C-alpha positions as CSV (number, residue, x, y, z in Angstrom):
1,M,-0.1,0.0,0.0
2,E,1.2,3.5,-0.7
3,K,1.7,5.6,2.4
4,I,3.4,8.8,3.3
5,A,4.8,10.1,6.5
6,I,3.8,13.6,7.7
7,I,5.9,15.4,10.3
8,P,4.5,18.8,11.3
9,A,7.1,21.2,12.8
10,R,6.0,24.8,13.3
11,A,8.8,27.2,14.5
12,G,8.5,28.8,17.9
13,S,7.2,27.5,21.0
14,K,5.4,29.0,24.1
15,G,7.3,26.6,26.5
16,L,10.6,25.5,25.2
17,K,12.2,27.7,22.7
18,D,12.5,26.2,19.2
19,K,11.3,23.0,20.8
20,N,11.1,21.0,17.6
21,I,14.9,21.5,16.9
22,I,16.2,21.4,20.5
23,D,19.2,19.2,20.9
24,I,18.8,15.7,22.4
25,C,21.9,13.8,22.5
26,G,23.6,15.6,19.7
27,K,20.7,15.7,17.3
28,P,17.8,18.2,16.8
29,L,14.7,16.7,18.0
30,I,13.0,16.5,14.7
31,A,15.7,14.3,13.3
32,Y,14.5,11.4,15.4
33,S,11.2,11.3,13.8
34,I,12.6,11.7,10.2
35,E,15.3,9.1,10.8
36,A,12.6,6.6,12.2
37,A,10.6,7.3,9.1
38,V,13.5,6.8,6.7
39,K,14.8,3.6,8.5
40,S,11.4,2.1,8.2
41,K,11.8,1.9,4.4
42,I,7.9,1.8,3.9
43,F,7.1,5.4,2.9
44,S,6.8,6.6,-0.7
45,R,7.3,10.2,0.7
46,I,8.4,11.6,4.1
47,I,7.2,15.2,4.3
48,V,7.9,17.8,6.9
49,S,5.3,20.8,7.0
50,T,6.9,23.8,8.5
51,D,7.0,27.6,8.4
52,S,10.7,28.0,9.1
53,K,13.6,27.9,6.5
54,L,15.9,26.8,9.2
55,Y,13.6,23.9,10.2
56,G,13.3,23.1,6.5
57,S,17.1,22.9,6.0
58,I,17.4,20.6,8.9
59,A,14.6,18.4,7.6
60,E,16.3,18.1,4.2
61,E,19.6,17.4,5.8
62,Y,18.1,14.2,7.6
63,G,16.3,13.0,4.6
64,A,12.9,14.4,4.4
65,E,11.2,16.7,1.8
66,V,9.7,20.0,2.9
67,F,6.4,21.7,2.4
68,Y,6.3,25.3,3.6
69,R,3.2,26.7,5.0
70,G,1.4,29.8,4.3
71,E,0.8,32.4,7.1
72,S,-2.6,31.1,7.9
73,L,-1.0,27.8,9.0
74,S,1.8,29.3,11.0
75,D,0.1,30.9,14.1
76,D,-1.2,29.4,17.3
77,N,-4.7,29.0,15.8
78,A,-3.5,26.5,13.2
79,T,-4.9,23.0,13.9
80,T,-3.3,19.7,13.1
81,Y,-6.4,19.1,10.9
82,M,-5.7,22.3,8.9
83,V,-2.0,21.3,8.4
84,I,-2.9,17.9,7.2
85,E,-5.7,19.1,5.0
86,D,-3.3,21.6,3.3
87,L,-0.7,18.9,2.9
88,L,-3.1,16.3,1.4
89,S,-4.3,18.9,-1.2
90,R,-0.9,19.2,-2.5
91,I,0.0,15.5,-3.2
92,D,-1.4,12.7,-5.2
93,K,-3.8,10.3,-3.5
94,V,-2.3,7.7,-1.2
95,D,-3.9,4.7,0.6
96,Y,-3.0,6.3,4.0
97,F,-0.9,8.7,5.8
98,V,1.1,8.4,9.1
99,L,1.4,11.5,11.3
100,L,4.6,11.6,13.3
101,Q,5.0,14.3,15.8
102,P,8.6,15.4,16.4
103,T,7.9,15.6,20.2
104,S,8.0,11.8,20.4
105,P,11.7,10.9,19.9
106,M,11.6,7.4,21.5
107,R,9.2,6.2,18.9
108,D,11.5,4.4,16.3
109,E,11.2,2.5,13.0
110,A,10.2,-0.6,14.6
111,H,7.2,1.0,16.2
112,I,6.2,2.7,12.9
113,K,6.5,-0.7,10.9
114,E,4.6,-2.5,13.6
115,A,1.7,0.1,13.7
116,C,1.5,0.1,9.9
117,N,1.3,-3.8,9.7
118,I,-1.4,-3.7,12.3
119,F,-3.4,-1.1,10.4
120,E,-3.0,-2.8,6.9
121,N,-4.2,-6.1,8.5
122,V,-7.6,-4.4,9.6
123,I,-7.8,-1.7,6.9
124,N,-11.1,-2.9,5.7
125,K,-12.6,-2.5,9.1
126,Y,-10.9,0.5,10.5
127,D,-10.1,4.1,9.2
128,F,-7.7,5.1,11.7
129,L,-5.0,4.0,14.3
130,V,-3.8,5.8,17.3
131,S,-0.9,5.0,19.4
132,V,-1.5,4.8,23.2
133,K,0.1,4.1,26.5
134,E,-1.1,2.6,29.8
135,A,-2.6,5.6,31.9
136,E,-0.7,6.7,34.8
137,H,-3.9,7.4,36.8
138,S,-7.4,6.0,36.5
139,G,-9.9,8.4,35.1
140,I,-11.7,8.6,38.4
141,L,-8.6,10.2,39.9
142,V,-8.4,12.9,37.2
143,K,-11.0,15.8,37.7
144,P,-11.0,19.6,37.0
145,I,-10.7,22.2,39.8
146,D,-12.6,25.4,39.4
147,D,-11.6,29.0,40.5
148,D,-13.0,28.3,43.8
149,Q,-10.2,25.6,44.4
150,S,-12.7,23.1,45.9
151,L,-12.6,19.4,45.4
152,K,-16.3,19.2,44.6
153,Y,-15.7,17.0,41.5
154,F,-13.7,14.5,43.6
155,D,-16.8,13.3,45.5
156,T,-15.5,9.8,46.0
157,D,-14.6,7.8,49.1
158,F,-10.9,7.1,48.0
159,S,-10.4,5.1,51.3
160,N,-12.3,2.4,49.4
161,Y,-10.7,3.1,46.0
162,R,-9.2,0.1,44.2
163,R,-7.6,0.3,40.9
164,Q,-9.8,-1.3,38.4
165,V,-9.1,-4.8,37.2
166,Y,-9.1,-3.5,33.7
167,K,-6.4,-1.2,32.3
168,E,-7.0,2.3,31.1
169,Y,-5.1,4.0,28.3
170,S,-4.3,7.5,26.9
171,P,-3.1,8.7,23.6
172,N,0.8,9.1,23.7
173,G,1.0,11.4,20.6
174,A,3.6,9.2,18.8
175,I,1.7,7.7,15.9
176,F,-1.6,8.6,14.2
177,I,-2.7,6.8,11.0
178,G,-5.5,7.8,8.8
179,K,-7.2,7.2,5.3
180,P,-7.2,10.7,3.7
181,D,-10.8,10.9,2.7
182,E,-12.1,9.6,6.0
183,Y,-9.8,11.9,8.0
184,L,-10.9,14.9,6.0
185,K,-14.5,14.0,6.6
186,K,-14.1,13.3,10.4
187,K,-11.3,15.8,11.2
188,H,-9.8,13.6,13.9
189,F,-8.5,10.1,14.4
190,F,-10.7,8.7,17.3
191,G,-13.9,6.8,17.6
192,A,-15.3,3.3,16.8
193,K,-13.5,3.0,13.5
194,S,-10.1,3.7,15.1
195,I,-7.8,0.9,16.4
196,A,-5.2,1.4,19.3
197,Y,-1.5,0.6,19.0
198,K,-0.2,0.0,22.5
199,M,3.3,1.3,23.4
200,K,5.5,1.1,26.5
201,N,5.7,4.2,28.6
202,F,9.4,4.4,28.0
203,D,8.8,4.7,24.4
204,S,5.9,7.1,24.7
205,I,7.8,10.1,26.1
206,D,6.2,13.4,24.7
207,I,8.1,16.5,25.1
208,D,6.1,19.5,26.1
209,T,7.8,20.9,29.1
210,A,11.4,21.5,30.4
211,L,11.0,18.6,32.7
212,D,9.8,16.4,29.8
213,Y,12.9,17.5,28.0
214,E,15.3,16.5,30.7
215,F,13.6,13.2,31.1
216,A,13.7,12.6,27.4
217,C,17.4,13.4,27.2
218,F,18.1,10.8,30.1
219,C,16.0,8.1,28.4
220,M,17.5,8.7,24.9
221,K,21.1,8.5,26.5
222,K,20.1,5.1,28.1
223,K,18.5,3.9,24.8
224,L,21.6,4.8,22.7
225,Q,23.9,3.3,25.3
226,E,21.9,-0.1,25.3
227,N,22.0,-0.1,21.5
228,T,25.8,0.1,21.4
229,I,26.3,-2.9,23.7
């Protein structure tokens, strides 16, 4: 089946400065997603969508082609759907696409190939695939807190709380797969027509904060050391 990899990489970040190209163990963050896609050897095209010439040059250095976004897709109001819609409108039809966010550096070519194999085996039944990890906390333990700071939404006797016999999962942001027409119609990857791809927590690190970054550097160093043994 013909498939492409899409790697979105907008410049700028409210948290970590230039997060998508921040250094992790000697490489810019985006390089890990590009290299994973290249090493998988399953994509007809690996496309980085960006608004930055610097990001674009880095992407090309590591083996991706670059689509530059217009101004309307370069601010904080631009959604993932808008970016994918723009990119899909500029290429020939493919069977499906794989969205690889740069903020998941521990996801490698083996994960990508396994996820795609799973999806292709059920492609007549499902339209999407989303990678997930086992949730750190049960949903019953995660509630909002209003301006009054009260715990009114936590109205549960936690002294009798027991973790469910079943596991709960949350999306980890590493891999999203979609059929183009179905995605453009639905505008997201979730629901009954989406299948899960379960990943270990170690491989599910998603960099958003400075603490995430420090942890990712530690884990990547460990992974690289193990791979050289």
